[in-house]
C-alpha positions in Angstrom: -9.0 81.5 27.5 -9.2 81.4 23.7 -11.9 83.3 21.8 -12.6 82.5 18.1 -14.8 85.4 17.0 -15.0 89.1 17.7 -17.1 89.7 20.8 -20.1 91.9 20.2 -22.5 91.0 23.0 -22.5 89.1 26.3 -24.5 86.2 25.0 -21.4 85.0 23.1 -19.5 84.7 26.4 -22.0 82.2 27.9 -21.3 81.8 31.6 -17.7 83.1 31.4 -18.5 86.3 33.2 -20.2 84.5 36.1 -17.3 82.1 36.4 -14.8 84.9 36.6 -16.9 86.5 39.4 -17.2 83.2 41.3 -13.5 82.4 40.9 -12.4 85.9 41.8 -10.6 86.4 38.4 -10.9 90.1 38.2 -8.4 90.5 35.3 -10.3 88.1 33.1 -13.6 89.7 34.0 -12.3 93.2 33.1 -10.7 92.0 29.8 -14.0 90.3 28.8 -16.0 93.4 29.5 -13.5 95.6 27.6 -13.7 93.3 24.6 -17.4 93.7 24.3 -18.8 96.1 21.7 -19.7 99.6 23.1 -22.4 100.0 20.5 -25.8 99.6 22.0 -27.2 98.1 18.8 -24.9 95.1 19.3 -26.3 94.2 22.8 -28.4 91.0 22.8 -31.4 92.6 24.4 -31.8 95.0 21.5 -32.1 92.3 18.8 -35.8 92.7 18.1 -37.8 91.0 15.5 -37.6 92.7 12.1 -40.6 94.6 10.9 -41.5 96.0 7.5 -39.8 99.3 6.9 -42.0 102.3 6.5 -41.5 104.6 3.5 -41.1 108.3 4.4 -41.2 111.1 1.9 -38.0 113.1 2.6 -38.6 115.6 -0.3 -41.8 117.2 1.1 -41.6 120.8 -0.3 -44.8 121.9 1.4 -43.2 121.1 4.8 -40.0 122.9 3.8 -42.0 126.0 2.8 -44.2 125.8 5.9 -41.1 125.8 8.2 -39.3 128.4 6.1 -36.3 126.2 5.5 -33.9 126.8 2.6 -33.7 124.6 -0.4 -32.0 121.2 0.1 -28.2 121.3 -0.3 -26.6 118.8 -2.7 -24.6 116.2 -1.0 -22.6 115.3 -4.1 -22.2 116.8 -7.5 -23.9 115.2 -10.5 -20.6 115.0 -12.2 -17.1 115.6 -10.8 -15.4 118.8 -11.8 -11.6 118.9 -11.1 -11.4 122.6 -12.1 -13.7 123.9 -9.3 -10.8 125.1 -7.2 -9.4 127.0 -10.1 -12.8 128.6 -10.8 -13.2 129.6 -7.2 -9.7 131.1 -7.2 -10.6 133.2 -10.2 -13.7 134.5 -8.5 -11.8 135.4 -5.3 -9.0 137.1 -7.3 -11.3 139.1 -9.6 -14.4 139.8 -7.4 -13.1 139.4 -3.9 -13.7 137.0 -1.0 -17.1 138.7 -0.1 -18.5 137.9 -3.6 -17.3 134.3 -3.2 -19.0 133.9 0.2 -22.2 135.4 -1.2 -22.1 133.0 -4.2 -21.4 130.1 -1.9 -24.4 131.0 0.3 -26.7 131.4 -2.7 -25.7 128.1 -4.3 -23.6 126.1 -1.9 -21.0 123.6 -3.1 -21.8 119.9 -2.5 -20.4 118.4 0.7 -18.8 115.4 -0.9 -16.9 114.6 -4.1 -18.5 111.3 -4.8 -22.2 110.5 -5.4 -21.8 107.1 -3.9 -23.8 106.4 -0.7 -22.0 103.2 0.1 -18.5 104.7 0.0 -16.9 105.3 3.3 -13.5 106.9 3.6 -10.7 104.4 4.7 -9.5 106.8 7.4 -13.0 106.6 9.0 -13.1 102.8 8.8 -9.6 102.6 10.4 -10.8 104.8 13.3 -13.8 102.5 14.1 -13.9 99.6 16.6 -13.1 96.1 15.4 -16.8 95.0 15.5 -17.9 98.0 13.3 -15.0 97.3 10.9 -16.1 93.7 10.6 -19.7 94.8 9.9 -18.7 97.2 7.2 -16.1 95.0 5.6 -18.2 91.8 5.7 -18.6 92.0 1.9 -14.9 92.2 1.2 -13.2 89.1 -0.1 -10.9 87.7 2.6 -7.6 86.2 1.3 -6.9 82.8 2.6 -3.7 82.6 4.6 -1.2 80.0 3.5 -0.6 77.4 6.1 3.1 76.8 6.8 4.4 73.3 7.4 6.6 73.9 10.5 8.3 70.5 10.4 9.5 70.9 6.8 10.7 74.4 7.5 12.7 73.2 10.5 14.2 70.3 8.5 15.3 72.8 5.8 17.0 74.9 8.4 19.0 71.9 9.6 20.6 71.2 6.1 24.3 72.1 6.0 24.1 73.3 2.4 22.1 76.3 3.7 25.0 77.5 5.8 27.9 77.0 3.2 27.8 80.5 1.9 28.1 81.9 5.4 31.2 79.7 6.3 33.0 80.9 3.2 32.6 84.6 4.3 34.0 83.9 7.8 37.2 82.3 6.4 
C-alpha cells in the first residue's frame, strides 16, 4: 500500500479502512488509523464553510478596569536590549533580590525576545506532528531532489579503471 501525501483525515483514505475490515487486515487498519492526524481541526466533518471574521476589540480598558485586571503585559520589547541581563545583575547585586522581584512585578519584562508574531521556535516545530509541520512550513521553498540515473551509476561501477588504485595497494 503506497500513500503519496501526508494523511490528515479519513476522506483521503477512501474505502481503504472498510477494505481492511472486510479482509481482516488488522495491521493495515491500525497503521492507517495511527497515520491520521490527531488534530480535530483536520477531520473532514469539521471543514465548514468560511464566514467573515468578526473584529473584536482586545484593548478594552473599561472592561479591564471593571474586572480589576492589571495592565496588559508586553509580549515583546519594542527594541531588543542585549544588556538587560547585566542591568538585572546590577540591581540584584546592589539592591537585593527582593527589590528586583518588586521591580519585575511593577513593570514585568516581556515574555519573548522578538516582536514577530509569525516566528515559531524551531524546537517547537520539530516537536509537532508531521501534518502540523507541513501546515507551518508550507510557505518554505522546497529544494528539488536530483534524480539519479541508476543505470549510468551501475555502468560506472563496472569500469576496471575505478578499481586500479585498490589493486596497487594490495600488491
